[in-house]
C-alpha positions in Angstrom: 72.8 45.4 -79.9 73.4 48.0 -82.6 73.2 51.5 -81.3 72.3 53.0 -77.9 68.8 52.6 -76.5 68.4 56.4 -76.2 68.8 56.8 -80.0 71.7 57.8 -82.2 74.6 59.5 -80.5 75.4 63.1 -81.5 79.1 63.8 -81.7 80.0 67.5 -81.3 82.2 67.8 -84.4 85.4 69.6 -83.4 83.4 70.9 -80.5 80.4 73.2 -81.1 82.3 74.4 -84.2 79.2 76.1 -85.8 79.2 78.5 -82.9 82.9 78.8 -81.7 86.2 78.4 -83.6 86.8 74.7 -84.0 88.9 72.6 -81.6 89.1 75.4 -79.0 88.3 74.9 -75.3 85.4 77.4 -75.9 84.0 75.1 -78.6 84.2 72.1 -76.3 82.7 73.9 -73.3 79.8 75.1 -75.5 79.2 71.6 -76.8 79.1 70.2 -73.3 76.7 73.0 -72.2 74.4 72.0 -75.1 74.3 68.4 -74.0 76.8 66.7 -76.4 76.9 62.9 -76.1 80.6 63.0 -77.3 83.1 65.7 -78.1 85.5 65.1 -81.0 89.2 66.3 -80.7 91.4 65.8 -83.8 95.0 65.0 -82.8 98.3 66.1 -84.2 101.6 66.3 -82.3 104.1 68.9 -81.4 107.9 68.7 -81.8 108.3 67.7 -78.2 105.7 64.9 -78.5 102.6 66.5 -77.0 99.2 65.6 -78.5 97.5 68.8 -79.5 94.1 69.5 -80.9 94.0 70.6 -84.5 92.3 69.3 -87.6 95.6 69.0 -89.5 99.2 69.6 -88.8 99.4 72.7 -91.1 98.3 75.4 -88.7 98.4 78.5 -90.9 94.7 78.3 -91.7 93.3 78.0 -88.2 95.7 80.2 -86.1 97.3 83.6 -86.2 100.8 82.3 -86.8 101.1 84.6 -89.8 101.1 87.5 -87.3 104.2 86.1 -85.5 107.3 87.4 -87.3 109.5 85.2 -85.1 108.0 82.1 -86.9 108.2 83.4 -90.5 111.3 81.4 -91.2 109.6 78.1 -90.4 107.1 78.4 -93.2 107.8 75.5 -95.5 106.4 72.8 -97.8 106.0 69.2 -96.9 104.6 66.0 -98.5 101.8 64.8 -96.2 99.8 61.7 -97.1 101.1 62.0 -100.6 100.1 65.7 -101.1 102.3 68.8 -101.0 101.2 71.3 -98.4 102.7 74.7 -97.7 102.6 76.5 -94.4 103.5 76.1 -90.8 103.4 72.6 -89.3 102.7 71.6 -85.7 105.6 69.2 -85.6 108.1 72.0 -86.1 107.0 73.8 -82.9 107.2 73.0 -79.2 104.1 73.1 -77.1 105.4 76.3 -75.4 105.7 77.9 -78.9 102.3 76.7 -80.0 100.7 78.1 -76.8 101.7 81.6 -78.0 99.3 81.3 -80.9 95.6 82.0 -81.0 92.9 80.1 -82.9 91.1 81.6 -85.9 87.9 80.6 -87.6 88.4 78.2 -90.5 85.2 79.4 -92.3 85.1 83.2 -91.6 82.7 84.0 -94.5 80.2 81.4 -93.5 80.5 81.8 -89.7 81.3 85.5 -89.1 80.2 85.5 -85.5 83.0 83.1 -84.7 85.5 85.7 -85.7 84.9 87.5 -82.4 86.6 84.7 -80.4 90.2 85.9 -80.7 91.8 84.8 -77.5 91.5 81.0 -77.7 94.8 79.1 -77.4 95.6 75.8 -79.0 94.4 73.1 -76.7 96.1 69.9 -75.7 94.5 66.4 -75.4 95.1 66.5 -71.7 93.2 69.8 -71.3 90.2 68.4 -73.3 90.2 65.2 -71.2 90.2 67.3 -68.0 87.1 69.1 -69.4 85.4 65.8 -69.9 86.3 64.4 -66.5 85.0 67.6 -64.7 81.8 67.9 -66.7 78.6 67.9 -64.7 77.4 64.8 -66.5 78.8 61.9 -68.4 80.4 63.0 -71.6 82.2 60.8 -74.1 85.3 61.6 -76.0 85.9 60.7 -79.7 89.5 61.4 -80.7 90.8 61.1 -84.2 94.5 60.4 -85.1 95.5 62.7 -87.9 98.3 61.6 -90.3 99.5 58.9 -87.9 101.8 57.1 -90.4 103.3 60.4 -91.4 104.1 61.3 -87.8 105.4 57.8 -87.0 107.9 58.2 -89.9 109.2 61.3 -88.0 109.6 59.4 -84.8 106.5 60.9 -83.3 104.1 57.9 -83.2 100.8 58.9 -81.7 99.3 55.5 -80.6 101.0 55.0 -77.3 100.7 58.6 -76.1 97.0 58.5 -76.9 96.3 55.3 -75.1 98.4 56.4 -72.1 96.6 59.8 -71.9 93.2 58.1 -72.0 94.2 55.5 -69.4 95.5 58.3 -67.1 92.1 60.0 -67.4 90.3 56.7 -66.5 89.4 55.4 -70.0 90.6 51.9 -70.8 87.6 49.5 -70.7 85.5 48.5 -73.8 82.4 50.1 -72.3 84.0 53.4 -71.4 82.6 56.3 -73.4 85.4 56.5 -75.9 85.7 55.9 -79.7 89.1 56.3 -81.4 88.8 57.0 -85.1 91.2 57.2 -88.0 91.2 57.4 -91.8 94.1 55.0 -91.8 94.0 51.2 -91.4 97.4 50.2 -90.1 97.0 52.8 -87.3 93.7 51.2 -86.2 95.2 47.7 -86.3 98.1 48.8 -84.2 95.7 50.4 -81.7 93.6 47.2 -81.6 96.7 45.4 -80.2 97.1 48.1 -77.5 93.6 48.7 -76.3 90.0 47.3 -75.9 88.5 50.8 -76.4 86.2 51.0 -79.4 87.8 51.8 -82.8 86.2 53.5 -85.8 87.3 53.2 -89.4 86.6 56.5 -91.2 85.7 56.2 -94.9 85.8 59.1 -97.3 83.5 59.3 -100.3 86.2 58.8 -102.9 89.6 58.5 -101.4 90.9 55.2 -100.0 92.6 55.2 -96.5 95.4 57.7 -96.4 98.1 55.1 -95.6 96.8 52.7 -98.2 96.8 55.5 -100.8 100.4 56.4 -100.1 101.7 52.8 -100.4 99.5 52.0 -103.3 97.8 48.8 -102.2 94.9 49.3 -104.6 92.3 49.2 -101.8 89.3 51.4 -102.9 86.3 52.9 -101.2 84.1 50.4 -103.0 86.1 47.6 -101.6 85.7 48.9 -98.1 82.0 49.4 -98.2 81.2 46.1 -99.8 79.8 43.3 -97.5 83.2 41.6 -97.6 85.1 44.8 -96.9 82.9 45.6 -94.0 83.6 42.1 -92.5 87.3 42.8 -92.9 86.9 46.1 -91.0 85.0 44.3 -88.3 88.0 42.2 -87.6 89.8 45.3 -86.1 87.2 48.0 -85.6 83.8 48.4 -83.9 82.3 51.0 -86.2 82.6 52.8 -89.4 82.5 56.6 -89.9 81.4 57.1 -93.5 80.9 60.3 -95.4 77.2 60.8 -95.3 77.0 60.8 -99.1 77.9 57.1 -99.0 74.6 56.6 -97.2 72.4 59.2 -98.9 73.9 60.1 -102.3 72.9 63.2 -104.3 72.2 63.6 -108.0 74.0 65.9 -110.3 71.8 68.9 -109.3 72.5 68.2 -105.6 69.2 66.7 -104.6 69.1 63.8 -102.1 68.6 60.3 -103.5 67.3 57.2 -101.8 69.7 55.6 -99.3 72.2 52.9 -100.2 72.4 49.6 -98.3 75.6 50.7 -96.4 73.9 51.0 -93.0 72.2 47.6 -93.2 75.4 46.0 -94.6 77.5 47.5 -91.8 75.0 46.3 -89.2 75.1 42.9 -90.7 78.8 42.9 -90.2 78.4 43.9 -86.5 79.6 47.5 -87.1 78.0 50.7 -85.8 77.6 53.5 -88.3 78.5 57.1 -87.3 78.0 59.4 -90.3 79.7 62.8 -91.0 79.5 65.7 -91.3 76.2 67.5 -90.6 76.1 71.3 -90.9 73.4 73.9 -91.1 74.6 76.2 -93.9 73.0 75.9 -97.3 76.3 75.2 -99.0 76.6 71.9 -97.1 73.0 70.7 -97.6 71.2 68.8 -100.3 69.3 71.1 -102.7 66.0 70.0 -101.2 67.0 71.1 -97.7 68.3 74.6 -98.6 66.5 77.8 -97.8 67.1 80.8 -100.1 70.2 81.3 -102.3 72.8 82.5 -99.8 75.4 79.8 -99.2 75.8 80.9 -95.6 72.1 80.9 -94.7 70.9 78.2 -92.5 68.8 75.7 -94.3 66.5 72.8 -93.1 69.2 70.7 -91.4 66.5 69.2 -89.1 65.0 67.4 -92.1 68.4 66.0 -93.1 69.1 64.7 -89.6 65.7 63.0 -89.4 66.2 61.3 -92.7 69.5 59.9 -91.6 67.9 58.7 -88.3 65.3 56.9 -90.4 68.2 55.4 -92.4 69.3 53.7 -89.2 72.6 55.5 -88.4 73.9 55.0 -84.9 75.4 58.5 -84.6 76.1 61.7 -86.4 78.9 64.2 -86.4 77.4 67.6 -86.0 78.7 71.2 -86.1 75.5 72.4 -84.4 74.8 70.2 -81.4 71.6 71.9 -80.3 70.0 71.5 -83.7 70.9 67.8 -83.9 69.5 67.2 -80.4 66.3 68.9 -81.4 66.0 66.7 -84.5 66.7 63.6 -82.6 64.1 64.4 -79.9 61.5 65.0 -82.6 62.4 61.8 -84.4 61.7 59.5 -81.4 
């Protein structure tokens, strides 16, 4: 059967990241309090091989590392997934060093209230798994491997540590509340050989899978979302996680257009569809869902959720879990 009987799942994107700095324990605790179905930790890895929770390995944009003069000399440039990045990188620091840092809001102008949370440390995967296991009700976990082929080339492969950490926390069976996601393909195929947990192929709107882009296979997004491409994905994954614009495009003015056939095509291939990312601020919404002119003002996100529920998605990644839950309740 496609999708849970209770309706589309709502995945707390980086925790309750609309209300707390992303990927902090405070964000995950808030998401659990709000009734998240799943919480989503993005994974990178430290120099000593510990899986930590950050959206990317460059940590200058989401921590106070620039305030630590002892780390100034480690600012550098690296080629990650074919792109040059400048800053401080998780793989150059031990967990002990990373734990001296404090998280900072990624979008301080859009989410100024999050700037008041100044004492949140970088979390580890084990800490987030402990939160899930001790939650007062059943919570799923939805980890994403970030830059796995890049880390593997450094001798810091992520797959086995991830599977071992999940197994230690009691997650190893196909029906356990776990989805493992990646923008890469080889990473997911390697994981398929290691685990029966559910896997999700993430698909961006324009860019092909990160590992395929670097090696230049010629695989395109159009290839992936074609009926044949979806059948290929179904050979190693259980779901796709497409950019929501692949399901509901927008015109040049930013207005929403009728849905594509992607959801139906994915279902026909036996794949679930979990779309990303749903946010409340006007800047992220279709023109028809915006309220006023202020990019930071909250628009009519409920309308967007309900359209996507009608489009037949099986889950949504949301920065504002409570709004998504309200929309889902009203859509039943």
